[in-house]
py3Dmol code that shows the C-alpha trace and the ligand (Angstrom):
import py3Dmol

protein = """\
ATOM      1  CA  MET A   1     -30.911 174.499 100.458  1.00  0.00           C
ATOM      2  CA  ILE A   2     -31.917 170.902 101.228  1.00  0.00           C
ATOM      3  CA  GLY A   3     -32.148 170.237  97.487  1.00  0.00           C
ATOM      4  CA  SER A   4     -28.622 171.525  96.897  1.00  0.00           C
ATOM      5  CA  ARG A   5     -27.301 169.427  99.837  1.00  0.00           C
ATOM      6  CA  ILE A   6     -28.843 166.298  98.307  1.00  0.00           C
ATOM      7  CA  GLN A   7     -27.341 167.204  94.930  1.00  0.00           C
ATOM      8  CA  LEU A   8     -23.896 167.671  96.504  1.00  0.00           C
ATOM      9  CA  ALA A   9     -24.147 164.360  98.348  1.00  0.00           C
ATOM     10  CA  ALA A  10     -25.055 162.622  95.084  1.00  0.00           C
ATOM     11  CA  TYR A  11     -22.158 164.365  93.276  1.00  0.00           C
ATOM     12  CA  LEU A  12     -19.674 163.339  95.991  1.00  0.00           C
ATOM     13  CA  ASP A  13     -20.939 159.739  96.129  1.00  0.00           C
ATOM     14  CA  GLU A  14     -20.716 159.371  92.362  1.00  0.00           C
ATOM     15  CA  ARG A  15     -17.207 160.854  92.116  1.00  0.00           C
ATOM     16  CA  ARG A  16     -15.998 158.853  95.131  1.00  0.00           C
ATOM     17  CA  ALA A  17     -17.277 155.623  93.594  1.00  0.00           C
ATOM     18  CA  ARG A  18     -15.526 156.481  90.316  1.00  0.00           C
ATOM     19  CA  ILE A  19     -12.214 157.080  92.118  1.00  0.00           C
ATOM     20  CA  ASP A  20     -12.577 153.936  94.274  1.00  0.00           C
ATOM     21  CA  ASP A  21     -13.192 151.864  91.194  1.00  0.00           C
ATOM     22  CA  ALA A  22     -10.219 153.385  89.302  1.00  0.00           C
ATOM     23  CA  LEU A  23      -7.900 152.899  92.306  1.00  0.00           C
ATOM     24  CA  ASP A  24      -8.941 149.278  92.599  1.00  0.00           C
ATOM     25  CA  ARG A  25      -8.022 148.696  88.952  1.00  0.00           C
ATOM     26  CA  ARG A  26      -4.590 150.271  89.425  1.00  0.00           C
ATOM     27  CA  VAL A  27      -3.374 148.053  92.292  1.00  0.00           C
ATOM     28  CA  PRO A  28      -2.370 144.453  91.544  1.00  0.00           C
ATOM     29  CA  SER A  29      -4.747 141.883  93.005  1.00  0.00           C
ATOM     30  CA  LEU A  30      -4.301 140.174  96.375  1.00  0.00           C
ATOM     31  CA  GLY A  31      -1.917 137.255  96.151  1.00  0.00           C
ATOM     32  CA  THR A  32       0.379 138.950  93.610  1.00  0.00           C
ATOM     33  CA  PRO A  33       3.916 138.299  94.922  1.00  0.00           C
ATOM     34  CA  PRO A  34       5.126 139.546  97.281  1.00  0.00           C
ATOM     35  CA  ALA A  35       1.694 138.931  98.767  1.00  0.00           C
ATOM     36  CA  ILE A  36       2.263 140.984 101.927  1.00  0.00           C
ATOM     37  CA  LEU A  37       3.092 144.096  99.868  1.00  0.00           C
ATOM     38  CA  HIS A  38      -0.054 143.842  97.771  1.00  0.00           C
ATOM     39  CA  GLU A  39      -2.156 143.151 100.829  1.00  0.00           C
ATOM     40  CA  ALA A  40      -0.618 146.279 102.380  1.00  0.00           C
ATOM     41  CA  LEU A  41      -1.108 148.427  99.270  1.00  0.00           C
ATOM     42  CA  ARG A  42      -4.750 147.450  99.079  1.00  0.00           C
ATOM     43  CA  HIS A  43      -5.271 148.000 102.826  1.00  0.00           C
ATOM     44  CA  ALA A  44      -3.756 151.492 102.730  1.00  0.00           C
ATOM     45  CA  LEU A  45      -5.242 152.678  99.446  1.00  0.00           C
ATOM     46  CA  LEU A  46      -8.639 151.049  99.190  1.00  0.00           C
ATOM     47  CA  GLY A  47      -9.889 151.571 102.756  1.00  0.00           C
ATOM     48  CA  PRO A  48     -12.958 153.791 103.075  1.00  0.00           C
ATOM     49  CA  GLY A  49     -11.324 157.209 102.636  1.00  0.00           C
ATOM     50  CA  LYS A  50     -13.424 160.252 101.769  1.00  0.00           C
ATOM     51  CA  ARG A  51     -11.425 160.818  98.565  1.00  0.00           C
ATOM     52  CA  LEU A  52     -11.736 164.599  99.037  1.00  0.00           C
ATOM     53  CA  ARG A  53      -8.428 165.367  97.313  1.00  0.00           C
ATOM     54  CA  GLY A  54      -9.300 163.158  94.380  1.00  0.00           C
ATOM     55  CA  ILE A  55     -12.731 164.765  94.098  1.00  0.00           C
ATOM     56  CA  LEU A  56     -11.025 168.176  94.171  1.00  0.00           C
ATOM     57  CA  VAL A  57      -8.891 167.083  91.196  1.00  0.00           C
ATOM     58  CA  LEU A  58     -12.044 166.071  89.301  1.00  0.00           C
ATOM     59  CA  ALA A  59     -13.924 169.287  90.181  1.00  0.00           C
ATOM     60  CA  ALA A  60     -10.973 171.500  89.098  1.00  0.00           C
ATOM     61  CA  ALA A  61     -10.618 169.495  85.869  1.00  0.00           C
ATOM     62  CA  GLU A  62     -14.350 169.901  85.184  1.00  0.00           C
ATOM     63  CA  LEU A  63     -13.982 173.650  85.682  1.00  0.00           C
ATOM     64  CA  ALA A  64     -11.078 173.685  83.192  1.00  0.00           C
ATOM     65  CA  ARG A  65     -12.904 171.335  80.788  1.00  0.00           C
ATOM     66  CA  GLY A  66     -10.247 168.652  81.103  1.00  0.00           C
ATOM     67  CA  SER A  67     -10.470 165.163  79.660  1.00  0.00           C
ATOM     68  CA  ALA A  68     -12.377 162.857  82.041  1.00  0.00           C
ATOM     69  CA  GLU A  69      -9.793 160.101  81.533  1.00  0.00           C
ATOM     70  CA  ALA A  70      -6.896 162.371  82.450  1.00  0.00           C
ATOM     71  CA  ALA A  71      -8.751 163.793  85.438  1.00  0.00           C
ATOM     72  CA  LEU A  72      -9.511 160.331  86.848  1.00  0.00           C
ATOM     73  CA  GLY A  73      -5.918 159.146  86.490  1.00  0.00           C
ATOM     74  CA  LEU A  74      -4.661 162.267  88.245  1.00  0.00           C
ATOM     75  CA  ALA A  75      -7.273 161.961  91.013  1.00  0.00           C
ATOM     76  CA  CYS A  76      -5.881 158.440  91.633  1.00  0.00           C
ATOM     77  CA  ALA A  77      -2.306 159.740  91.691  1.00  0.00           C
ATOM     78  CA  VAL A  78      -3.161 162.387  94.292  1.00  0.00           C
ATOM     79  CA  GLU A  79      -5.024 159.848  96.432  1.00  0.00           C
ATOM     80  CA  MET A  80      -1.955 157.562  96.235  1.00  0.00           C
ATOM     81  CA  VAL A  81       0.293 160.358  97.503  1.00  0.00           C
ATOM     82  CA  HIS A  82      -2.200 161.057 100.289  1.00  0.00           C
ATOM     83  CA  ALA A  83      -2.387 157.360 101.323  1.00  0.00           C
ATOM     84  CA  SER A  84       1.420 157.195 101.259  1.00  0.00           C
ATOM     85  CA  SER A  85       1.602 160.134 103.653  1.00  0.00           C
ATOM     86  CA  LEU A  86      -1.039 158.692 106.014  1.00  0.00           C
ATOM     87  CA  ILE A  87       1.009 155.491 106.447  1.00  0.00           C
ATOM     88  CA  LEU A  88       4.075 157.471 107.566  1.00  0.00           C
ATOM     89  CA  ASP A  89       2.058 159.862 109.692  1.00  0.00           C
ATOM     90  CA  ASP A  90       0.562 156.928 111.647  1.00  0.00           C
ATOM     91  CA  LEU A  91       3.895 155.257 112.471  1.00  0.00           C
ATOM     92  CA  PRO A  92       4.956 154.941 116.140  1.00  0.00           C
ATOM     93  CA  CYS A  93       7.836 157.384 115.484  1.00  0.00           C
ATOM     94  CA  MET A  94       5.325 160.013 114.284  1.00  0.00           C
ATOM     95  CA  ASP A  95       1.659 160.128 115.489  1.00  0.00           C
ATOM     96  CA  ASP A  96       1.611 156.548 116.758  1.00  0.00           C
ATOM     97  CA  ALA A  97      -1.959 156.027 115.547  1.00  0.00           C
ATOM     98  CA  SER A  98      -3.703 152.708 115.991  1.00  0.00           C
ATOM     99  CA  VAL A  99      -6.726 153.252 113.743  1.00  0.00           C
ATOM    100  CA  ARG A 100      -7.086 154.726 110.263  1.00  0.00           C
ATOM    101  CA  ARG A 101     -10.238 154.768 108.153  1.00  0.00           C
ATOM    102  CA  GLY A 102     -11.948 152.657 110.797  1.00  0.00           C
ATOM    103  CA  ARG A 103      -9.370 149.873 110.441  1.00  0.00           C
ATOM    104  CA  PRO A 104      -6.033 149.098 112.092  1.00  0.00           C
ATOM    105  CA  ALA A 105      -3.272 151.487 110.989  1.00  0.00           C
ATOM    106  CA  LEU A 106      -1.094 149.750 108.402  1.00  0.00           C
ATOM    107  CA  HIS A 107       1.971 149.204 110.638  1.00  0.00           C
ATOM    108  CA  ARG A 108      -0.294 147.293 113.054  1.00  0.00           C
ATOM    109  CA  VAL A 109      -1.166 144.882 110.234  1.00  0.00           C
ATOM    110  CA  VAL A 110       2.121 144.346 108.370  1.00  0.00           C
ATOM    111  CA  GLY A 111       4.748 145.776 110.765  1.00  0.00           C
ATOM    112  CA  GLU A 112       6.681 149.021 110.556  1.00  0.00           C
ATOM    113  CA  ALA A 113       9.244 147.975 107.951  1.00  0.00           C
ATOM    114  CA  ASN A 114       6.599 146.766 105.508  1.00  0.00           C
ATOM    115  CA  ALA A 115       4.473 149.862 106.180  1.00  0.00           C
ATOM    116  CA  ILE A 116       7.388 152.161 105.243  1.00  0.00           C
ATOM    117  CA  LEU A 117       8.070 150.154 102.088  1.00  0.00           C
ATOM    118  CA  THR A 118       4.369 150.299 101.164  1.00  0.00           C
ATOM    119  CA  SER A 119       4.415 154.069 101.515  1.00  0.00           C
ATOM    120  CA  VAL A 120       7.361 154.249  99.082  1.00  0.00           C
ATOM    121  CA  ALA A 121       5.611 151.852  96.696  1.00  0.00           C
ATOM    122  CA  LEU A 122       2.502 154.085  96.745  1.00  0.00           C
ATOM    123  CA  LEU A 123       4.539 157.167  95.843  1.00  0.00           C
ATOM    124  CA  ASP A 124       6.094 155.191  93.008  1.00  0.00           C
ATOM    125  CA  LEU A 125       2.647 154.080  91.854  1.00  0.00           C
ATOM    126  CA  ALA A 126       1.463 157.705  91.939  1.00  0.00           C
ATOM    127  CA  PHE A 127       4.164 158.877  89.530  1.00  0.00           C
ATOM    128  CA  ASP A 128       3.737 155.785  87.382  1.00  0.00           C
ATOM    129  CA  THR A 129       0.037 156.694  87.146  1.00  0.00           C
ATOM    130  CA  VAL A 130       0.871 160.269  86.080  1.00  0.00           C
ATOM    131  CA  GLN A 131       3.129 158.942  83.327  1.00  0.00           C
ATOM    132  CA  ARG A 132       0.600 156.381  82.049  1.00  0.00           C
ATOM    133  CA  THR A 133      -2.532 158.528  82.202  1.00  0.00           C
ATOM    134  CA  GLY A 134      -3.903 159.249  78.740  1.00  0.00           C
ATOM    135  CA  GLY A 135      -5.407 162.502  77.471  1.00  0.00           C
ATOM    136  CA  LEU A 136      -2.527 164.786  78.585  1.00  0.00           C
ATOM    137  CA  ARG A 137      -0.198 166.900  76.490  1.00  0.00           C
ATOM    138  CA  ASP A 138       3.542 166.455  77.262  1.00  0.00           C
ATOM    139  CA  ALA A 139       3.840 169.984  78.670  1.00  0.00           C
ATOM    140  CA  ALA A 140       0.912 169.399  81.023  1.00  0.00           C
ATOM    141  CA  ARG A 141       2.333 166.054  82.164  1.00  0.00           C
ATOM    142  CA  GLY A 142       5.644 167.753  82.983  1.00  0.00           C
ATOM    143  CA  ALA A 143       3.929 170.567  84.898  1.00  0.00           C
ATOM    144  CA  ILE A 144       1.790 168.064  86.819  1.00  0.00           C
ATOM    145  CA  THR A 145       4.865 166.027  87.785  1.00  0.00           C
ATOM    146  CA  CYS A 146       6.625 169.166  89.065  1.00  0.00           C
ATOM    147  CA  CYS A 147       3.521 170.247  90.966  1.00  0.00           C
ATOM    148  CA  LEU A 148       3.279 166.897  92.755  1.00  0.00           C
ATOM    149  CA  THR A 149       6.991 166.651  93.554  1.00  0.00           C
ATOM    150  CA  GLU A 150       6.909 170.137  95.052  1.00  0.00           C
ATOM    151  CA  ALA A 151       3.834 169.318  97.136  1.00  0.00           C
ATOM    152  CA  ILE A 152       5.477 166.180  98.573  1.00  0.00           C
ATOM    153  CA  GLY A 153       8.971 167.446  99.347  1.00  0.00           C
ATOM    154  CA  ALA A 154      10.639 169.964 101.648  1.00  0.00           C
ATOM    155  CA  ARG A 155       8.383 172.756 100.379  1.00  0.00           C
ATOM    156  CA  GLY A 156       5.260 170.675 101.051  1.00  0.00           C
ATOM    157  CA  LEU A 157       4.211 167.632 103.097  1.00  0.00           C
ATOM    158  CA  VAL A 158       7.680 166.571 104.232  1.00  0.00           C
ATOM    159  CA  GLY A 159       8.582 170.132 105.301  1.00  0.00           C
ATOM    160  CA  GLY A 160       5.282 170.437 107.198  1.00  0.00           C
ATOM    161  CA  GLN A 161       5.741 167.093 108.909  1.00  0.00           C
ATOM    162  CA  VAL A 162       9.279 167.933 110.023  1.00  0.00           C
ATOM    163  CA  ALA A 163       8.087 171.279 111.423  1.00  0.00           C
ATOM    164  CA  ASP A 164       5.197 169.487 113.136  1.00  0.00           C
ATOM    165  CA  LEU A 165       7.515 166.964 114.792  1.00  0.00           C
ATOM    166  CA  ALA A 166       9.915 169.732 115.855  1.00  0.00           C
ATOM    167  CA  GLY A 167       7.024 171.620 117.459  1.00  0.00           C
ATOM    168  CA  THR A 168       5.672 168.650 119.421  1.00  0.00           C
ATOM    169  CA  GLY A 169       5.647 169.499 123.122  1.00  0.00           C
ATOM    170  CA  ALA A 170       6.287 173.205 122.442  1.00  0.00           C
ATOM    171  CA  ARG A 171       3.747 176.029 122.339  1.00  0.00           C
ATOM    172  CA  LEU A 172       3.551 177.363 118.793  1.00  0.00           C
ATOM    173  CA  ASP A 173       2.119 180.735 117.855  1.00  0.00           C
ATOM    174  CA  LEU A 174      -0.485 181.102 115.097  1.00  0.00           C
ATOM    175  CA  ASP A 175       2.107 181.826 112.376  1.00  0.00           C
ATOM    176  CA  ALA A 176       4.148 178.737 113.256  1.00  0.00           C
ATOM    177  CA  LEU A 177       1.014 176.584 113.368  1.00  0.00           C
ATOM    178  CA  GLU A 178      -0.131 177.921 110.025  1.00  0.00           C
ATOM    179  CA  PHE A 179       3.323 177.138 108.570  1.00  0.00           C
ATOM    180  CA  VAL A 180       3.045 173.496 109.731  1.00  0.00           C
ATOM    181  CA  HIS A 181      -0.421 172.934 108.336  1.00  0.00           C
ATOM    182  CA  SER A 182      -0.234 174.949 105.148  1.00  0.00           C
ATOM    183  CA  HIS A 183       2.628 172.568 104.283  1.00  0.00           C
ATOM    184  CA  LYS A 184       1.567 169.312 105.921  1.00  0.00           C
ATOM    185  CA  THR A 185      -2.068 169.437 104.811  1.00  0.00           C
ATOM    186  CA  GLY A 186      -2.548 172.488 102.571  1.00  0.00           C
ATOM    187  CA  ALA A 187       0.111 171.647  99.997  1.00  0.00           C
ATOM    188  CA  LEU A 188      -1.728 168.570  98.710  1.00  0.00           C
ATOM    189  CA  PHE A 189      -5.046 170.457  98.475  1.00  0.00           C
ATOM    190  CA  ILE A 190      -3.327 173.125  96.376  1.00  0.00           C
ATOM    191  CA  ALA A 191      -1.650 170.485  94.229  1.00  0.00           C
ATOM    192  CA  ALA A 192      -4.961 168.652  93.744  1.00  0.00           C
ATOM    193  CA  ALA A 193      -6.667 171.800  92.434  1.00  0.00           C
ATOM    194  CA  GLU A 194      -3.703 172.717  90.250  1.00  0.00           C
ATOM    195  CA  VAL A 195      -3.200 169.220  88.835  1.00  0.00           C
ATOM    196  CA  GLY A 196      -6.922 169.040  87.991  1.00  0.00           C
ATOM    197  CA  ALA A 197      -6.798 172.380  86.247  1.00  0.00           C
ATOM    198  CA  LEU A 198      -3.682 171.338  84.312  1.00  0.00           C
ATOM    199  CA  ALA A 199      -5.612 168.299  83.048  1.00  0.00           C
ATOM    200  CA  GLY A 200      -7.786 170.832  81.255  1.00  0.00           C
ATOM    201  CA  ARG A 201      -7.209 174.025  79.397  1.00  0.00           C
ATOM    202  CA  ALA A 202      -6.622 176.245  82.418  1.00  0.00           C
ATOM    203  CA  ARG A 203      -4.751 179.441  81.656  1.00  0.00           C
ATOM    204  CA  GLU A 204      -2.184 180.906  84.056  1.00  0.00           C
ATOM    205  CA  ARG A 205      -4.759 183.515  85.080  1.00  0.00           C
ATOM    206  CA  ASP A 206      -7.134 180.698  86.167  1.00  0.00           C
ATOM    207  CA  LEU A 207      -4.499 178.907  88.221  1.00  0.00           C
ATOM    208  CA  GLU A 208      -3.868 181.710  90.719  1.00  0.00           C
ATOM    209  CA  PRO A 209      -7.497 181.971  91.985  1.00  0.00           C
ATOM    210  CA  LEU A 210      -7.680 178.178  92.127  1.00  0.00           C
ATOM    211  CA  ARG A 211      -4.534 177.989  94.224  1.00  0.00           C
ATOM    212  CA  LEU A 212      -5.908 180.659  96.550  1.00  0.00           C
ATOM    213  CA  TYR A 213      -9.200 178.763  96.836  1.00  0.00           C
ATOM    214  CA  ALA A 214      -7.351 175.518  97.686  1.00  0.00           C
ATOM    215  CA  LYS A 215      -4.958 177.208 100.102  1.00  0.00           C
ATOM    216  CA  ASN A 216      -7.849 178.548 102.177  1.00  0.00           C
ATOM    217  CA  LEU A 217      -9.787 175.310 101.830  1.00  0.00           C
ATOM    218  CA  GLY A 218      -6.827 173.177 102.943  1.00  0.00           C
ATOM    219  CA  LEU A 219      -6.219 175.220 106.059  1.00  0.00           C
ATOM    220  CA  ALA A 220      -9.952 175.243 106.890  1.00  0.00           C
ATOM    221  CA  PHE A 221      -9.921 171.450 106.440  1.00  0.00           C
ATOM    222  CA  GLN A 222      -7.062 171.112 108.931  1.00  0.00           C
ATOM    223  CA  ILE A 223      -8.848 173.261 111.508  1.00  0.00           C
ATOM    224  CA  THR A 224     -11.961 171.122 111.185  1.00  0.00           C
ATOM    225  CA  ASP A 225      -9.632 168.117 111.624  1.00  0.00           C
ATOM    226  CA  ASP A 226      -8.394 169.628 114.908  1.00  0.00           C
ATOM    227  CA  LEU A 227     -11.980 170.277 115.982  1.00  0.00           C
ATOM    228  CA  LEU A 228     -12.905 166.668 115.188  1.00  0.00           C
ATOM    229  CA  ASP A 229      -9.810 165.371 117.024  1.00  0.00           C
ATOM    230  CA  TYR A 230     -10.973 167.349 120.045  1.00  0.00           C
ATOM    231  CA  SER A 231     -14.704 166.663 120.047  1.00  0.00           C
ATOM    232  CA  GLY A 232     -15.554 164.429 117.106  1.00  0.00           C
ATOM    233  CA  SER A 233     -16.739 160.855 117.239  1.00  0.00           C
ATOM    234  CA  PRO A 234     -14.055 158.223 116.389  1.00  0.00           C
ATOM    235  CA  ALA A 235     -16.899 156.079 115.039  1.00  0.00           C
ATOM    236  CA  ARG A 236     -17.578 158.818 112.433  1.00  0.00           C
ATOM    237  CA  THR A 237     -13.984 159.887 111.728  1.00  0.00           C
ATOM    238  CA  GLY A 238     -12.524 156.353 111.694  1.00  0.00           C
ATOM    239  CA  LYS A 239      -9.449 157.704 113.559  1.00  0.00           C
ATOM    240  CA  ASP A 240      -8.127 157.777 117.113  1.00  0.00           C
ATOM    241  CA  ALA A 241      -9.294 160.894 118.989  1.00  0.00           C
ATOM    242  CA  GLY A 242      -6.964 162.980 121.157  1.00  0.00           C
ATOM    243  CA  LEU A 243      -3.710 162.095 119.341  1.00  0.00           C
ATOM    244  CA  ASP A 244      -2.854 165.804 119.233  1.00  0.00           C
ATOM    245  CA  ARG A 245      -2.600 165.948 123.050  1.00  0.00           C
ATOM    246  CA  ASP A 246       1.084 167.005 123.055  1.00  0.00           C
ATOM    247  CA  LYS A 247       0.722 169.427 120.169  1.00  0.00           C
ATOM    248  CA  THR A 248      -0.421 172.972 119.699  1.00  0.00           C
ATOM    249  CA  THR A 249      -3.580 172.851 117.592  1.00  0.00           C
ATOM    250  CA  PHE A 250      -5.948 175.504 116.319  1.00  0.00           C
ATOM    251  CA  VAL A 251      -8.305 174.454 119.147  1.00  0.00           C
ATOM    252  CA  THR A 252      -5.717 174.757 121.949  1.00  0.00           C
ATOM    253  CA  LEU A 253      -4.576 178.099 120.525  1.00  0.00           C
ATOM    254  CA  CYS A 254      -7.910 179.740 119.591  1.00  0.00           C
ATOM    255  CA  GLY A 255     -10.518 177.744 121.555  1.00  0.00           C
ATOM    256  CA  ILE A 256     -13.451 175.961 119.935  1.00  0.00           C
ATOM    257  CA  ASP A 257     -15.341 179.120 119.011  1.00  0.00           C
ATOM    258  CA  GLY A 258     -12.184 180.840 117.750  1.00  0.00           C
ATOM    259  CA  ALA A 259     -11.304 177.816 115.613  1.00  0.00           C
ATOM    260  CA  ARG A 260     -14.822 177.740 114.171  1.00  0.00           C
ATOM    261  CA  ARG A 261     -14.585 181.451 113.366  1.00  0.00           C
ATOM    262  CA  LEU A 262     -11.290 180.832 111.578  1.00  0.00           C
ATOM    263  CA  VAL A 263     -12.923 178.043 109.523  1.00  0.00           C
ATOM    264  CA  ASP A 264     -15.707 180.450 108.512  1.00  0.00           C
ATOM    265  CA  GLU A 265     -13.225 183.164 107.523  1.00  0.00           C
ATOM    266  CA  LEU A 266     -11.129 180.759 105.458  1.00  0.00           C
ATOM    267  CA  ILE A 267     -14.123 179.190 103.686  1.00  0.00           C
ATOM    268  CA  ASP A 268     -15.509 182.647 102.927  1.00  0.00           C
ATOM    269  CA  ALA A 269     -12.100 183.601 101.469  1.00  0.00           C
ATOM    270  CA  ALA A 270     -12.075 180.369  99.424  1.00  0.00           C
ATOM    271  CA  LEU A 271     -15.508 181.272  98.002  1.00  0.00           C
ATOM    272  CA  VAL A 272     -14.379 184.814  97.143  1.00  0.00           C
ATOM    273  CA  ALA A 273     -11.386 183.383  95.249  1.00  0.00           C
ATOM    274  CA  LEU A 274     -13.821 181.538  92.962  1.00  0.00           C
ATOM    275  CA  THR A 275     -15.593 184.770  91.884  1.00  0.00           C
ATOM    276  CA  PRO A 276     -13.881 184.932  88.445  1.00  0.00           C
ATOM    277  CA  PHE A 277     -15.349 181.532  87.489  1.00  0.00           C
ATOM    278  CA  GLY A 278     -18.998 182.412  88.098  1.00  0.00           C
ATOM    279  CA  ARG A 279     -21.450 179.500  87.823  1.00  0.00           C
ATOM    280  CA  ARG A 280     -18.765 177.164  86.435  1.00  0.00           C
ATOM    281  CA  ALA A 281     -17.380 176.828  89.991  1.00  0.00           C
ATOM    282  CA  ALA A 282     -20.650 175.541  91.538  1.00  0.00           C
ATOM    283  CA  HIS A 283     -19.141 172.181  92.549  1.00  0.00           C
ATOM    284  CA  LEU A 284     -16.023 173.788  94.038  1.00  0.00           C
ATOM    285  CA  ARG A 285     -18.285 176.151  96.003  1.00  0.00           C
ATOM    286  CA  ALA A 286     -20.415 173.303  97.331  1.00  0.00           C
ATOM    287  CA  PHE A 287     -17.254 171.406  98.211  1.00  0.00           C
ATOM    288  CA  ALA A 288     -16.068 174.325 100.367  1.00  0.00           C
ATOM    289  CA  GLU A 289     -19.399 174.379 102.175  1.00  0.00           C
ATOM    290  CA  LEU A 290     -18.983 170.693 102.886  1.00  0.00           C
ATOM    291  CA  VAL A 291     -15.603 171.302 104.525  1.00  0.00           C
ATOM    292  CA  ARG A 292     -17.192 174.052 106.646  1.00  0.00           C
ATOM    293  CA  THR A 293     -19.763 171.680 108.127  1.00  0.00           C
ATOM    294  CA  ARG A 294     -18.122 168.233 107.999  1.00  0.00           C
ATOM    295  CA  ASP A 295     -18.387 165.826 110.918  1.00  0.00           C
ATOM    296  CA  ARG A 296     -16.063 163.108 109.561  1.00  0.00           C
TER     297      ARG A 296
END
"""
ligand_1 = """\
29
GRG
C 6.252 160.937 101.552
C 3.939 161.620 100.846
C 4.986 161.669 101.854
C 4.830 162.373 102.998
C 5.812 162.436 104.102
C 4.251 161.928 106.749
C 4.287 163.186 105.955
C 5.478 163.500 105.133
C 3.251 164.069 105.942
C 1.988 163.868 106.680
C 0.858 164.519 105.940
C -0.448 164.257 106.597
C -0.865 162.845 106.820
C -1.248 165.282 106.963
C -2.553 165.119 107.637
C -3.631 165.589 106.729
C -4.970 165.101 107.177
C -5.783 166.015 108.006
C -5.374 163.874 106.830
C -6.719 163.309 106.990
O -7.340 163.438 105.725
P -8.781 162.887 105.425
O -9.676 163.141 106.598
O -8.516 161.321 105.327
O -9.223 163.440 104.118
P -9.242 160.205 104.452
O -8.994 158.954 105.240
O -10.724 160.540 104.352
O -8.587 160.190 103.123
"""
view = py3Dmol.view(width=600, height=400)
view.addModel(protein, "pdb")
view.setStyle({"model": 0}, {"cartoon": {"style": "trace"}})
view.addModel(ligand_1, "xyz")
view.setStyle({"model": 1}, {"stick": {}})
view.zoomTo()
view.show()
């Protein structure tokens, strides 16, 4: 058990370092005009994120025996979309967060207008990265582009965010809360797994169990996020605590023990979804266990 934890930590550290390095190479250096934009891009993208979505892309691509070059490019694209969404989520008109990744939220550094423009530039950089990534067949590149656009738009992050804002101050039931978070958070987990698999030779019959795995994982991740917002340490999470005060969360709805039980059920369901892949899914399995027990 301890041995496998150490192995997972080493796997995550190595993959995170690879993604950090590749992201750094894809953003123009500080001082490139307009300097404030490139300062903002680097602040938002290269801060100490966990890179979980990028690592999920890599793990799914490894499962599907994808090219390492393609997988790394796509991991960067997914992390760019994620960073773009965090900037908007933190704005005063949304969560009004002051801290992100242990540093001031972007709008506190460059102002709201520049933060919004940086978010758009990151989305643009994500799709540019998909187009320029080598090692992909044209059909796969097209499918990956569609997968990401769907995850971002009304059927994904944007739809979830709008539902979240509409529900602020109201008491949501479990179905409504699940709708918000399966879109706002879950959609990018599903896209990460799918995009990674499409970098390889995944067949349609492999995609469905992977989507199911990622759907359960993404929702479990959100519930652990709610638990950390309620009782986690801002020094560990690098975020403000208690921002969800006016919102229904899995903790306000189910209590701490109920939310933990839900996490266990969802992670168990994610593990069952991996059954068809046998030992090939070892990293995806370990990744799910990490989400179950994370404290940051
Ligand atoms: C235009 C891309 C785009 C989105 C617009 C603002 C918005 C719609 C959606 C918000 C999506 C969002 C930020 C969901 C929260 C998900 C979440 C729990 C984020 C925290 O993820 P971590 O802990 O963060 O993995 P790090 O910093 O480690 O990457």
